ZAKE-529582 format. One record per atom (N, C-alpha, C): residue in three letters; y, x, z. Coordinates in steps of 0.02 Angstrom, whole numbers, padded with zeros to 5 digits, always signed. Layout:
REM residues N
ALAYXZ;...
//
This chain:
REM residues 95
MET-00060+00043+00000;MET+00003-00002-00002;MET+00063+00043-00001;ASP+00109+00034-00045;ASP+00168+00071-00045;ASP+00213+00041+00013;SER+00267+00077+00024;SER+00310+00056+00082;SER+00342-00014+00073;GLN+00359-00032+00009;GLN+00389-00101-00001;GLN+00336-00153+00010;GLU+00277-00141-00013;GLU+00224-00190-00002;GLU+00208-00197+00073;SER+00212-00141+00105;SER+00198-00137+00177;SER+00251-00177+00214;GLU+00312-00169+00198;GLU+00370-00201+00230;GLU+00362-00278+00215;ASP+00346-00295+00155;ASP+00337-00366+00141;ASP+00280-00398+00178;PHE+00224-00361+00188;PHE+00169-00387+00226;PHE+00190-00396+00297;TYR+00224-00348+00326;TYR+00243-00355+00398;TYR+00294-00409+00408;LYS+00340-00419+00356;LYS+00389-00475+00365;LYS+00357-00542+00363;LYS+00305-00550+00317;LYS+00264-00611+00312;LYS+00223-00624+00377;LEU+00190-00566+00405;LEU+00156-00572+00461;LEU+00200-00593+00522;LYS+00260-00566+00529;LYS+00305-00583+00584;LYS+00320-00654+00582;GLY+00333-00681+00523;GLY+00348-00756+00515;GLY+00291-00799+00534;GLN+00230-00776+00515;GLN+00170-00815+00533;GLN+00158-00810+00609;LEU+00166-00756+00638;LEU+00159-00749+00712;LEU+00210-00792+00752;ALA+00272-00789+00726;ALA+00326-00826+00759;ALA+00311-00907+00759;ASP+00281-00924+00698;ASP+00266-00995+00687;ASP+00204-01019+00725;THR+00155-00975+00738;THR+00091-01000+00760;THR+00081-00988+00836;SER+00125-00947+00865;SER+00109-00927+00934;SER+00175-00937+00976;SER+00170-00948+01042;SER+00225-00943+01085;SER+00220-00873+01121;TRP+00275-00841+01125;TRP+00273-00771+01152;TRP+00301-00766+01223;PRO+00277-00725+01266;PRO+00228-00676+01256;PRO+00157-00712+01247;SER+00110-00677+01210;SER+00052-00705+01191;SER-00005-00652+01187;ASP-00068-00672+01194;ASP-00126-00627+01182;ASP-00132-00623+01107;TYR-00145-00558+01086;TYR-00157-00547+01013;TYR-00221-00505+01011;LEU-00265-00524+00961;LEU-00327-00487+00947;LEU-00320-00446+00883;TYR-00326-00381+00892;TYR-00325-00332+00838;TYR-00399-00315+00821;LYS-00412-00305+00758;LYS-00483-00283+00737;LYS-00473-00228+00686;PHE-00505-00173+00703;PHE-00501-00111+00661;PHE-00570-00091+00644;ILE-00577-00059+00585;ILE-00635-00021+00567;ILE-00617+00052+00556;VAL-00655+00098+00589;VAL-00633+00167+00583;VAL-00699+00209+00573;PRO-00696+00260+00532;PRO-00751+00304+00526;PRO-00768+00329+00599;THR-00834+00331+00617;THR-00853+00353+00682;THR-00833+00424+00693;ASP-00774+00434+00729;ASP-00751+00497+00745;ASP-00713+00492+00811;GLU-00741+00524+00861;GLU-00717+00515+00930;GLU-00640+00528+00936;ALA-00618+00577+00898;ALA-00546+00595+00901;ALA-00504+00532+00878;LYS-00524+00503+00820;LYS-00483+00444+00789;LYS-00487+00388+00841;ILE-00547+00375+00872;ILE-00558+00318+00912;ILE-00511+00326+00977;LYS-00508+00388+01001;LYS-00464+00404+01059;LYS-00393+00393+01044;ILE-00369+00413+00981;ILE-00300+00404+00962;ILE-00284+00329+00963;ILE-00331+00292+00935;ILE-00319+00213+00934;ILE-00313+00187+01004;GLN-00359+00209+01047;GLN-00362+00185+01117;GLN-00296+00205+01150;GLY-00273+00266+01136;GLY-00212+00291+01169;GLY-00152+00253+01151;ILE-00152+00225+01090;ILE-00095+00183+01067;ILE-00087+00121+01112;PHE-00141+00101+01139;PHE-00142+00037+01185;PHE-00147+00059+01258;ASP-00141+00120+01274;ASP-00145+00141+01347;ASP-00088+00108+01381;ASN-00098+00087+01447;ASN-00045+00060+01490;ASN-00020-00006+01464;THR-00060-00044+01426;THR-00037-00110+01402;THR-00077-00165+01432;GLY-00134-00145+01469;GLY-00177-00194+01497;GLY-00225-00222+01448;ALA-00231-00188+01391;ALA-00275-00208+01336;ALA-00349-00207+01355;VAL-00387-00254+01326;VAL-00460-00253+01332;VAL-00484-00224+01267;ILE-00522-00168+01268;ILE-00540-00131+01208;ILE-00617-00130+01206;GLU-00645-00161+01149;GLU-00717-00162+01145;GLU-00733-00123+01076;SER-00783-00075+01075;SER-00801-00044+01014;SER-00874-00047+01003;LYS-00894-00052+00939;LYS-00966-00054+00922;LYS-00979-00018+00862;GLN-01030+00025+00860;GLN-01044+00061+00804;GLN-01087+00019+00753;SER-01078+00038+00686;SER-01116+00004+00635;SER-01190+00025+00643;LYS-01233-00010+00605;LYS-01305+00003+00613;LYS-01324+00077+00599;LYS-01295+00109+00552;LYS-01305+00178+00536;LYS-01260+00226+00570;GLY-01215+00201+00609;GLY-01173+00243+00651;GLY-01117+00274+00613;LYS-01105+00255+00550;LYS-01053+00289+00510;LYS-00981+00260+00525;TYR-00980+00195+00543;TYR-00919+00167+00557;TYR-00919+00136+00632;THR-00860+00127+00660;THR-00851+00096+00726;THR-00799+00038+00718;SER-00821-00022+00741;SER-00770-00077+00742;SER-00739-00075+00813;ILE-00674-00086+00815;ILE-00638-00088+00877;ILE-00596-00151+00880;SER-00611-00190+00935;SER-00574-00255+00946;SER-00529-00243+01007;ILE-00468-00259+01001;ILE-00425-00249+01050;ILE-00385-00312+01070;THR-00389-00339+01127;THR-00352-00401+01149;THR-00297-00377+01197;VAL-00236-00393+01182;VAL-00180-00372+01224;VAL-00129-00423+01224;ASN-00095-00430+01281;ASN-00039-00477+01292;ASN+00026-00441+01267;LEU+00059-00466+01216;LEU+00121-00432+01192;LEU+00179-00482+01196;ALA+00239-00456+01198;ALA+00300-00491+01208;ALA+00322-00530+01146;SER+00315-00503+01088;SER+00340-00533+01029;SER+00302-00513+00966;PRO+00318-00550+00908;PRO+00287-00525+00843;PRO+00304-00449+00826;ASP+00366-00434+00844;ASP+00383-00361+00836;ASP+00339-00310+00870;ALA+00317-00327+00928;ALA+00274-00285+00968;ALA+00203-00283+00931;VAL+00181-00337+00903;VAL+00119-00339+00868;VAL+00121-00287+00808;ILE+00175-00300+00770;ILE+00187-00254+00709;ILE+00192-00185+00727;GLU+00232-00169+00782;GLU+00238-00100+00806;GLU+00170-00065+00815;LYS+00121-00101+00844;LYS+00055-00075+00855;LYS+00019-00063+00792;TYR+00023-00112+00746;TYR-00010-00106+00680;TYR+00015-00041+00643;LYS+00081-00030+00647;LYS+00111+00027+00612;LYS+00086+00091+00644;ALA+00083+00093+00713;ALA+00057+00153+00748;ALA-00018+00170+00728;VAL-00059+00116+00728;VAL-00127+00131+00711;VAL-00133+00143+00639;GLY-00089+00116+00595;GLY-00093+00131+00523;GLY-00086+00205+00504;LYS-00056+00242+00551;LYS-00046+00312+00542;LYS-00107+00355+00552;VAL-00160+00322+00578;VAL-00223+00359+00588;VAL-00263+00354+00523;GLU-00283+00410+00498;GLU-00314+00413+00431;GLU-00382+00378+00433;GLY-00396+00336+00383;GLY-00457+00303+00374;GLY-00469+00238+00408;VAL-00418+00213+00446;VAL-00427+00153+00482;VAL-00411+00093+00436;ILE-00454+00042+00441;ILE-00447-00018+00405;ILE-00428-00073+00457;SER-00369-00110+00445;SER-00349-00159+00489;SER-00378-00227+00461;LEU-00409-00266+00505;LEU-00433-00331+00477;LEU-00391-00390+00510;
//
């Protein structure tokens, strides 16, 4: 995704979040990451000190790890901020 597509995506997401939830609200993130302890620790670190509940599960062959994170955030902007931070980790797929 180029930066303009990315900005358009986040703008649309912000509108949807504002319309569908009252804030602060719990939000569920789902990521797929190549099984790499360093990358998983980076993602977990992004949610440190937020009270997030983080669950991870390796794929059958162990090549990928799915990470589900439920966290209470103050606003749609806070949700997007976390997506952008995780998006900097190479190989991560946001669902």
